[in-house]
N, C-alpha and C positions, 0 to 999 in steps of 0.2 A: 611543580605543576606538571600534570600529565598532558601530553599532546593528544587532544581529543579529535583532531581533524580526520576527516574521512574523504577519500578520493573516489569519485565516480566519473569515469571518463575524464573529461576536461574540467569537471566541476569539483570544487573542494567545499565540503561542509565543515562548518566551524566545530561541530560536535555531532555525535551519532544519533541524537534523539530527535525524531521527527514525529509528525502526526499523520495518521492514515487517512487516505482519501475517503470522503463520505462521512467523516466523524468530526470535521473541523470547519465545515462550510467553505467559504471562499477566502479564508485567511484572516478575517478581522472579527469574527463573531465571538471569539474568546478574549478579546482585548481588554474587557473589563476585569478579567482575572489576572492577567499578566501580559507582558510585552512579548508577542510572538517572535520578535527578533532574537530572543534568547534561544530559540530552537535551532537545530541544525538545518532543518528545512520544513516547509509546509507542503504537504501533498493536497492539492485543491480538490474540491468536489468534482466527481466525474462529469465530463463535458462531452457533448455531442454536437454535430453540425446544426441540427435543428432543436428547438426547444422541446422538452419531453415532459409530459404530465406525470409519468411514472405509473405504478400499479394502483389498482383500487384498494381502499382500506378493507380490512385492517392490515397495517404494514409492519407492525412491531409486536412481538410476543416475547415476554420474558420466560426464560427456562432456568432450571437449576444451574447457577454459575455461568449463565450465558444469555445470549439475546439472539432471537431469530428476526431477521429483517427481510422485507421484500419491497424495498422502496422503488425499485425498477428504474434506477438511474434518472430520477427526476432532476432536471436542470434547466437553466435559462437559455441554453443554446449559444453558439459561438458569437453571434452579433451582439446580443445583450451582454454576454460575458466581457467582450471588449469595451463596450460603451459604459457598463455599469459597475463591473467588478475590478477590472485591471487598474483603474486609477487609484483605488484604495491600497493596492499592493505596493505603491511607491513608498508608502510609509513603513513598510516592513523590511528591516535590514537583515534578511536571511534569504536563502534560496527558496524559490517558489516553483513547484513542479506540477504541471497540468496532468490530469488523469484523462486519457483519450479513450473514448467509447464510440462504437458504431455498429451498424447492422451488417455492413459489407466491408470487404477489404478496401474498396474504393472510398468508403466513408472515413476509415481510419487514415488512409493516405492523404486525403484532401484536408482533413482536420489538422493532421501533423504538419502539412505544408504551410497552412495558415498560421499555426502556432509558432512555427520557426521564425516568423517575421515579427513577433512580439518580443521586444527586448526584455521585458520584465519577467517573462517565462524562461526559467533557466534550464529546464529539462522536461521530458515527457515520460509519463508512466503509461505503458500500453496495457489497457485493461481488457484482457482476453480471458477473463476468469470470473466474471459476475454470474452467479448462479440463478438470479431471479429475473432475467429478461428472456423473452421468447425468441429473439433474433439477435445474432452476434454474441457478444459476451463469451460465456464459457464454451460455446460451440467451437470457437477458434482455438481454445487452449487445451482441449482434451486429447488431441492427437499431435505427436511430434511434427508430422509433415505440415499440418496447417499452422502450427506455432511458428515453425521456421519460415514458412511462406509469408505470413503476415508481418513478421518481424523484419524480414528482408525488404518487403515492399515499403514499409514505413522508413526503414533505415536509408533507403535510396533518396528520400526527399527531406529527411530530418537530420540536420548536421549537428544538433546539440546532443547532450547525453540522453540515451534512451534506456529506460528501465522497463522490463517486461514483468507484469504481475501474474504469477502462476496460480492456477487452480489446484487445490488439494484433491479434487474429485477425479483422480486418475489412478491407474494401477501402480505406476512407478513414476514419481515426480522427477526422477533423475533423467528420464527420457526427454521430457518437455524442457527441462533446464538446459540440457545439451543442445536441443533444437533452437532455443532462444539465443544461446550463445553463438551457435553456428550462423544464425540469421543476422547477427551484428549487434546484439544487445550489449550495452555497457555494464548492466547490472540486472539483478533479479529482485523482485519483491516476493517474499515467501512467508506466509501464504495468504490467499484470499479466504473467504468463508467456506464452510462445509455445508453442502446441501442437506437441509433438514426439514422437519415437518412437525406440527402440533395439531391435535384434534380435540375439539370441544366435546366432552363426553355427554353433555346435556343435549346439544343440538345435533350431535353426531356428524358434524361438519368440520372441515379444516378451519383452524383459527385465522390463518392468513388469507386475505382476499386472493392472493396468487397461488394458494394451496401450499406451495413450498417456498422456502426462503433460505438465506445464508445464516449459519450459526457462527457466532463469534463469542469472545469473552474468555474468561479463565478456563472454561470447560474444554476448550480446544488447545490450550497451551502445550500440553505434552505431545500432542500430535504435530503441532507446528514446529516445536523444537526438533523433533525427529526428522521432519522434512528439511529443515535448515541443515541439519547434520548430513543428510543424504546429498543435498545439493552442493554443499561445501566440498564433498569428496568427488563430485562429478564435473564441476566447472572451475574455471580460473577467475571469473569475474566476480565482483563484490555482490554480497547478498544483503538486502534490507529485510531483517527478520521481523515478523509480526504475527500476532495471534495470541491474545489473552494476556498481554503484558500489563500489569497493574501497579507494580512497584519495582524498585531498583534491583532486587534480587532476581526477578524475572528477566530483567534486561541483561544481567550478567550471565544468566543461563544461556540466553540466545547468543551472546557474544562468544562464549566458550564453545558453543556448538558450531560456530562458523559465520555468524552474522557480523558484518562490518558496521552496519547501522541498524536502527530500530524504529519501528512505527508504533505509536500508541493509538489505539482505536476505540473500542467500546468503553474503556476506562474513562475517556473524556466525558461520557454521559453520567458517570457515577461520581467522579471527582474531577472537576474542571481544571484543577492544577496538577493532575497526574503527571503530565510530561515534565514539568519543572521539578516535581518531587522525585521522579525517576532520575533526571539529570543530576540533581544535587546529591542524591544517594549514591549514584554511580561515581561521581567525582570523589566523594569521601572514601568509597571502597577502594578505588584505584590508588588514591594517596596512601591509604593504610597498607596496601599491598606493595607499595614502592614501585608501581608500574610507571615507566617514563613515557610510554607511547601506547595508545589504545591497540595498535596493531599487534602488540606482544601477546594479548589474550585472545585475539580472534582465532577461533578454532583450536585453542589450547587444549581443550578436552580430548582432542583427537591425536595429540602428540604421543608418539610411541604406541 
């Protein structure tokens, strides 16, 4: 049996397969399909201090091999999250990771401080890369100095493992990766969605109510793999690779590029059991390869 465990700061994941924030709800919505306890971790839907309605419709547009979304971080807010969502997490025997959103650095810091007091939340993912909100989000993650500043501010109040989710909408992702590491991040999520747009040729108007949105799905996978490769060579902290993973072969590609763990996102909407399919396929491949520990193949494509 291959040792599939992954270490992120003080947190140990039982296996590398996780589900990306915003694609799996608050941890229980897919329970009719499989037990989420089988996953290495669940990244919960983006959370802000106050309840958010999100962007006006239309919010989703299908593209060739991809999906444009402009949800706008709609969520129940911290108080309702604690009262309505966290009790259900007690039944999930795996790590649960909160995705932290805000309009200002002070928002991020205060939310992280409150989340640190919730025992059932094992880690936080700092979302400074959402491309479809007008305030906060990607604005913090586009420049190394602001990335380091907000990471350091949250690190000062948040003692649990801290993961920074990077935007791909930058000139060189290695710069923001290094900045997040310098600010105290325990790991990186690489990458969030690519800023995109679709236009209705009949109405001559953008299809999304927000005009632009984040592109995800298989269309972005080669770009995401390259960015994981770049980050692996730039930092020493673990990388959670994501971007178009649909099957176990995709997962292996990310691991070889340098990811220590994986997040399944858009594939959840197409195949609800995609994460388990990936996990089982990965287990078979590792056994066939005679790999004793997952760490043996992380970044192996870069050897020599």
